FIVO-129929 format. One record per atom (N, C-alpha, C): residue number from 1; residue in one letter; atom name; x, y, z. Coordinates in steps of 0.001 Angstrom, whole numbers, plus 500000, padded with zeros to 6 digits. Example, Ala and Ser with C-alpha at 12.3 -4.5 7.8 and 13.67 -1.06 7.14 Angstrom:
     k   r    a     east    north       up
     1   A    N   513190   494310   507800
     1   A   CA   512300   495500   507800
     1   A    C   513200   496700   507800
     2   S    N   512850   497750   507080
     2   S   CA   513670   498940   507140
     2   S    C   512900   500030   507870
//
This chain:
     k   r    a     east    north       up
     1   X    N   448035   107173   530769
     1   X   CA   448982   106656   529597
     1   X    C   449365   107767   528817
     2   X    N   448746   108951   529133
     2   X   CA   449331   109864   528078
     2   X    C   450804   110096   528127
     3   X    N   451634   109838   528941
     3   X   CA   453034   110000   528738
     3   X    C   453635   108848   528032
     4   X    N   452786   107803   527772
     4   X   CA   453369   106597   527180
     4   X    C   453168   106623   525823
     5   X    N   452116   107459   525398
     5   X   CA   451727   107270   523738
     5   X    C   450284   107895   523757
     6   X    N   449675   107862   522574
     6   X   CA   448444   108368   522444
     6   X    C   447385   107074   522669
     7   X    N   446359   107406   523306
     7   X   CA   445429   106489   523435
     7   X    C   444713   106096   522127
     8   X    N   444367   104797   521950
     8   X   CA   443934   104327   520695
     8   X    C   442733   105419   520129
     9   X    N   441832   105972   521089
     9   X   CA   440713   107027   520573
     9   X    C   441523   108074   519972
    10   X    N   442680   108651   520412
    10   X   CA   443319   109776   520021
    10   X    C   443902   109540   518742
    11   X    N   444544   108442   518681
    11   X   CA   445492   108032   517567
    11   X    C   444514   108016   516431
    12   X    N   443435   107326   516512
    12   X   CA   442386   106945   515369
    12   X    C   441625   108471   515242
    13   X    N   441322   109215   515837
    13   X   CA   440773   110652   515624
    13   X    C   441769   111264   514866
    14   X    N   443294   111345   515102
    14   X   CA   444023   112285   514541
    14   X    C   444675   111500   513241
    15   X    N   444712   110090   513160
    15   X   CA   445502   109560   512042
    15   X    C   444655   108532   511270
    16   X    N   443408   108414   511764
    16   X   CA   442681   107502   511119
    16   X    C   442595   105950   511516
    17   X    N   441871   105121   511098
    17   X   CA   441711   103744   511525
    17   X    C   443226   103050   511210
    18   X    N   443238   101939   511999
    18   X   CA   444271   101128   511639
    18   X    C   444051   100240   510602
    19   X    N   444987   099775   509967
    19   X   CA   445048   098791   508855
    19   X    C   446185   097952   508924
    20   X    N   446034   096792   508098
    20   X   CA   447180   095903   507815
    20   X    C   447939   095375   509108
    21   X    N   449140   095438   509124
    21   X   CA   449971   095040   510320
    21   X    C   449766   095665   511730
    22   X    N   449473   097113   511538
    22   X   CA   449303   097785   512610
    22   X    C   447951   097270   513535
    23   X    N   446830   096973   512560
    23   X   CA   445629   096464   513158
    23   X    C   445856   095083   513719
    24   X    N   446604   094211   513076
    24   X   CA   446793   092934   513529
    24   X    C   447669   092977   514851
    25   X    N   448676   093818   514781
    25   X   CA   449491   093825   516204
    25   X    C   448571   094332   517188
    26   X    N   447605   095240   516915
    26   X   CA   446967   095603   518182
    26   X    C   445997   094680   518487
    27   X    N   445536   093852   517441
    27   X   CA   444526   092684   517961
    27   X    C   445237   091478   518784
    28   X    N   446502   091221   518229
    28   X   CA   447024   090294   518765
    28   X    C   447563   090736   520154
    29   X    N   448167   091920   520336
    29   X   CA   448634   092296   521693
    29   X    C   447524   092207   522595
    30   X    N   446239   092692   522298
    30   X   CA   445236   092660   523132
    30   X    C   444745   091247   523783
    31   X    N   444604   090410   522582
    31   X   CA   444305   089038   522763
    31   X    C   445309   088544   523770
    32   X    N   446767   088532   523597
    32   X   CA   447681   088211   524333
    32   X    C   447579   088449   525754
    33   X    N   447267   089783   525991
    33   X   CA   446900   090296   527550
    33   X    C   445841   089691   527914
    34   X    N   444757   089204   527194
    34   X   CA   443501   088804   527771
    34   X    C   443957   087468   528165
    35   X    N   444549   086560   527184
    35   X   CA   444803   085142   527428
    35   X    C   445746   085134   528693
    36   X    N   446785   086118   528952
    36   X   CA   447748   085833   530192
    36   X    C   446809   086354   531341
    37   X    N   445907   086956   531391
    37   X   CA   445222   087548   532603
    37   X    C   444259   086341   532797
    38   X    N   443547   085763   531767
    38   X   CA   442656   084772   532180
    38   X    C   443482   083475   532644
    39   X    N   444607   083117   532155
    39   X   CA   445469   082036   532442
    39   X    C   445845   082305   534181
    40   X    N   445816   083224   534586
    40   X   CA   446138   083671   536013
    40   X    C   444814   083702   536892
    41   X    N   443764   083348   536259
    41   X   CA   442289   083321   536974
    41   X    C   441803   084604   536958
    42   X    N   442094   085759   536402
    42   X   CA   441530   086941   536559
    42   X    C   440865   087436   535276
    43   X    N   439734   088210   535532
    43   X   CA   439030   088432   534367
    43   X    C   438787   090165   534472
    44   X    N   438144   090730   533515
    44   X   CA   437886   092212   533420
    44   X    C   438967   093189   533153
    45   X    N   439570   092846   531922
    45   X   CA   440550   093681   531397
    45   X    C   440087   095087   531302
    46   X    N   438728   095249   530755
    46   X   CA   438243   096288   530396
    46   X    C   438905   097031   529231
    47   X    N   439168   096584   528157
    47   X   CA   439716   097017   527011
    47   X    C   438785   097924   526420
    48   X    N   439320   099167   525938
    48   X   CA   438510   100210   525347
    48   X    C   439543   101163   524666
    49   X    N   439067   102045   523912
    49   X   CA   439780   102698   523002
    49   X    C   440557   103680   524011
    50   X    N   440044   103998   525333
    50   X   CA   440856   104803   526237
    50   X    C   441719   103953   527120
    51   X    N   441745   102800   527288
    51   X   CA   442546   102103   528020
    51   X    C   443659   101472   527274
    52   X    N   443800   101709   526072
    52   X   CA   444828   101206   525095
    52   X    C   445695   102301   524425
    53   X    N   446803   102284   524612
    53   X   CA   447798   103302   523872
    53   X    C   448455   102643   522834
    54   X    N   449091   103443   522057
    54   X   CA   450041   103127   520886
    54   X    C   451385   104077   521275
    55   X    N   452341   103371   521465
    55   X   CA   453561   104047   521785
    55   X    C   454047   104705   520409
    56   X    N   455104   105662   520416
    56   X   CA   455773   106083   519213
    56   X    C   456528   105116   518562
    57   X    N   456819   103910   519144
    57   X   CA   457671   102789   518470
    57   X    C   456631   101733   517804
    58   X    N   455462   101899   517886
    58   X   CA   454334   101100   517546
    58   X    C   454093   099903   518546
    59   X    N   454477   100098   519724
    59   X   CA   454002   098934   520688
    59   X    C   452619   099469   521150
    60   X    N   452013   098377   521683
    60   X   CA   450481   098355   522152
    60   X    C   450710   098395   523639
    61   X    N   450226   099490   524429
    61   X   CA   450239   099502   525882
    61   X    C   448817   099410   526410
    62   X    N   448592   098667   527527
    62   X   CA   447297   098468   527866
    62   X    C   447386   098775   529614
    63   X    N   446489   099623   529776
    63   X   CA   446190   099843   531265
    63   X    C   445057   099310   531700
    64   X    N   445130   098486   532749
    64   X   CA   443944   097752   532959
    64   X    C   444114   097583   534654
    65   X    N   442716   097433   535039
    65   X   CA   442433   097135   536625
    65   X    C   441328   096017   536520
    66   X    N   441660   094811   537047
    66   X   CA   440325   093714   536920
    66   X    C   439241   094219   537785
    67   X    N   438160   093947   537054
    67   X   CA   436947   094205   537644
    67   X    C   436094   093123   538091
    68   X    N   435537   093439   539011
    68   X   CA   434711   092076   539831
    68   X    C   433472   091794   539048
    69   X    N   433273   090585   539038
    69   X   CA   431942   090098   538111
    69   X    C   432315   090081   536730
    70   X    N   433466   090373   536002
    70   X   CA   433616   090182   534839
    70   X    C   433756   088699   534272
    71   X    N   433503   088462   533007
    71   X   CA   433927   087177   532636
    71   X    C   434836   087145   531227
    72   X    N   435250   086019   531066
    72   X   CA   436045   085926   529777
    72   X    C   435146   086321   528555
    73   X    N   434069   085810   528525
    73   X   CA   433112   086184   527577
    73   X    C   432917   087505   527291
    74   X    N   432771   088451   528271
    74   X   CA   432750   089931   528300
    74   X    C   434032   090406   527853
    75   X    N   435110   089812   528221
    75   X   CA   436608   090316   527788
    75   X    C   436553   090059   526407
    76   X    N   436341   088921   525640
    76   X   CA   436434   088896   524211
    76   X    C   435459   089715   523598
    77   X    N   434340   090009   524069
    77   X   CA   433377   090741   523403
    77   X    C   433917   092114   523449
    78   X    N   434665   092695   524512
    78   X   CA   435282   094139   524528
    78   X    C   436437   093952   523373
    79   X    N   437206   092944   523365
    79   X   CA   438308   092904   522534
    79   X    C   437663   092923   521047
    80   X    N   436670   092418   520646
    80   X   CA   436022   092539   519143
    80   X    C   435597   093971   519172
    81   X    N   435071   094557   520012
    81   X   CA   434462   095879   520100
    81   X    C   435700   096819   519634
    82   X    N   436723   096602   520413
    82   X   CA   437866   097528   520299
    82   X    C   438536   097421   518884
    83   X    N   438723   096004   518392
    83   X   CA   439195   095747   517080
    83   X    C   438395   096669   515899
    84   X    N   437182   096431   516073
    84   X   CA   436215   097133   515278
    84   X    C   436418   098571   515113
    85   X    N   436603   099031   516581
    85   X   CA   436782   100602   516536
    85   X    C   437990   101123   515948
    86   X    N   439203   100116   516232
    86   X   CA   440412   100540   515721
    86   X    C   440342   100469   514199
    87   X    N   439580   099565   513591
    87   X   CA   439671   099591   511992
    87   X    C   438654   100358   511482
    88   X    N   437513   100874   512239
    88   X   CA   436617   101930   511473
    88   X    C   436500   103243   512060
    89   X    N   437062   103414   513393
    89   X   CA   436948   104764   513953
    89   X    C   435472   104947   514626
    90   X    N   434722   103816   514586
    90   X   CA   433392   103972   515118
    90   X    C   433125   102828   516056
    91   X    N   432338   103333   517150
    91   X   CA   431754   102209   518120
    91   X    C   430900   101180   517518
    92   X    N   430163   101756   516632
    92   X   CA   429252   100794   515955
    92   X    C   429662   100398   514390
    93   X    N   430935   100446   514168
    93   X   CA   431564   100331   512904
    93   X    C   431070   098914   512311
    94   X    N   431430   098692   510886
    94   X   CA   431054   097500   510220
    94   X    C   432118   096480   510349
    95   X    N   432142   095567   510944
    95   X   CA   433337   094813   510640
    95   X    C   433679   094001   509373
    96   X    N   432730   094415   508469
    96   X   CA   433194   093929   506950
    96   X    C   434568   094469   506538
    97   X    N   434877   095469   507057
    97   X   CA   436294   096165   506611
    97   X    C   437226   095295   507194
    98   X    N   437122   094405   507892
    98   X   CA   438366   093640   508651
    98   X    C   438678   092569   507660
    99   X    N   440200   092363   507529
    99   X   CA   440516   091235   506852
    99   X    C   439597   089654   507307
   100   X    N   439505   088783   506570
   100   X   CA   438584   087591   506501
   100   X    C   438850   086977   507834
   101   X    N   440141   086646   508304
   101   X   CA   440404   085771   509584
   101   X    C   440002   086700   510872
   102   X    N   440407   088004   510818
   102   X   CA   440105   088721   511879
   102   X    C   438647   089147   511929
   103   X    N   437881   089232   510871
   103   X   CA   436606   089408   510901
   103   X    C   435869   088212   511417
   104   X    N   436134   086656   511202
   104   X   CA   435527   085645   511843
   104   X    C   435801   085662   513263
   105   X    N   437021   086052   513861
   105   X   CA   437234   086102   514969
   105   X    C   436548   086919   515738
   106   X    N   436295   088245   515254
   106   X   CA   435359   089318   515909
   106   X    C   433855   088584   515736
   107   X    N   433365   088257   514989
   107   X   CA   432060   087760   514690
   107   X    C   432042   086655   515891
   108   X    N   432878   085807   516063
   108   X   CA   432793   084692   517216
   108   X    C   432646   085362   518549
   109   X    N   433472   086509   518660
   109   X   CA   433393   087060   519904
   109   X    C   432345   088029   520292
   110   X    N   431565   088293   519316
   110   X   CA   430427   089066   519237
   110   X    C   429076   088209   519421
   111   X    N   429301   086921   519556
   111   X   CA   428004   086135   519448
   111   X    C   427096   086531   520768
   112   X    N   425833   086597   520501
   112   X   CA   424756   086970   521510
   112   X    C   425025   085929   522631
   113   X    N   425152   084585   522344
   113   X   CA   425245   083662   523538
   113   X    C   426503   083724   524098
   114   X    N   426896   084272   525307
   114   X   CA   428160   084507   525984
   114   X    C   428898   083069   525924
   115   X    N   428198   081966   526036
   115   X   CA   428670   080612   526218
   115   X    C   429312   080201   524912
   116   X    N   428819   080688   523791
   116   X   CA   429371   080339   522416
   116   X    C   430618   081085   521930
   117   X    N   431125   082342   522818
   117   X   CA   432349   082889   522375
   117   X    C   433325   082282   522676
   118   X    N   434489   082435   522099
   118   X   CA   435805   081794   522294
   118   X    C   436416   082123   523765
   119   X    N   437286   081361   524159
   119   X   CA   438164   081660   525310
   119   X    C   439321   082585   524547
   120   X    N   439862   083254   525521
   120   X   CA   440866   084219   525050
   120   X    C   442052   083397   524218
   121   X    N   442304   082239   525220
   121   X   CA   443504   081293   524511
   121   X    C   443171   081005   523141
   122   X    N   441765   080767   522842
   122   X   CA   441765   080262   521587
   122   X    C   441676   081263   520408
   123   X    N   441195   082730   520868
   123   X   CA   441261   083763   520394
   123   X    C   442738   083939   519574
   124   X    N   443634   083728   520730
   124   X   CA   444964   083981   520475
   124   X    C   445531   083045   519420
   125   X    N   445105   081718   519396
   125   X   CA   445656   080974   518399
   125   X    C   445253   081278   516935
   126   X    N   444146   081662   516998
   126   X   CA   443593   082054   515544
   126   X    C   444404   083201   515043
   127   X    N   444758   084339   516000
   127   X   CA   445514   085502   515683
   127   X    C   446880   085146   515388
   128   X    N   447423   083879   515908
   128   X   CA   448833   083556   515736
   128   X    C   448942   082671   514391
   129   X    N   447839   082560   513709
   129   X   CA   448057   081952   512551
   129   X    C   447578   080459   512509
   130   X    N   447084   079834   513527
   130   X   CA   446443   078642   513560
   130   X    C   445257   078673   512584
   131   X    N   444864   077575   512147
   131   X   CA   443527   077583   511190
   131   X    C   442205   078097   512004
   132   X    N   441585   078983   511260
   132   X   CA   440421   079366   512067
   132   X    C   439327   078149   512318
   133   X    N   439302   077241   511365
   133   X   CA   438330   076163   511611
   133   X    C   438889   075405   512904
   134   X    N   440198   075216   512869
   134   X   CA   440662   074317   514036
   134   X    C   440329   075096   515293
   135   X    N   440734   076336   515257
   135   X   CA   440447   077089   516442
   135   X    C   438918   076940   517003
   136   X    N   438064   077124   515815
   136   X   CA   436590   077231   516122
   136   X    C   436213   075727   516663
   137   X    N   436622   074777   516114
   137   X   CA   436421   073230   516510
   137   X    C   436821   073223   517914
   138   X    N   437917   073500   518530
   138   X   CA   438258   073592   519673
   138   X    C   437454   074173   520737
   139   X    N   436902   075255   520209
   139   X   CA   435901   075955   521129
   139   X    C   434669   075352   521214
   140   X    N   434260   074625   520068
   140   X   CA   432932   073811   519938
   140   X    C   433276   072594   520940
   141   X    N   434520   071931   520674
   141   X   CA   434858   070835   521776
   141   X    C   434718   071238   523073
   142   X    N   435273   072343   523494
   142   X   CA   435233   072710   524946
   142   X    C   433738   073086   525302
   143   X    N   433041   073782   524485
   143   X   CA   431533   074035   524926
   143   X    C   430739   072754   524974
   144   X    N   431183   071631   524186
   144   X   CA   430235   070335   524252
   144   X    C   430583   069699   525634
   145   X    N   431714   069831   526226
   145   X   CA   431938   068934   527288
   145   X    C   431604   069597   528572
//
């Protein structure tokens, strides 16, 4: 990915954590990629600060290879970890620095019970501005059936 832009790890190391629209754009682009991948029946995007790059035009570029045995739950947890890294510059960063709606989405994706994590499409709904309560309710409805 080096010819396409700086990896997220390099960008954060040199320019600092992402904030505002840049952070939201990264979160949204990665969630959309997850939703597309899962809609096609694949899992294992393996999102990380090394597999995601930021172009000089502000685009988010994702290099991925589907991994065997990965689930949607693991993918959304990796998404949450990536967003926290982007916002804090640390693997173990505190999600409290995130805007409220993004923090709630991250917390949902990091639940210890993998079955309670939202599907990528539900995560995308939240990031596109649908109400968090409605998106969480739809996840609860899916899990109840």
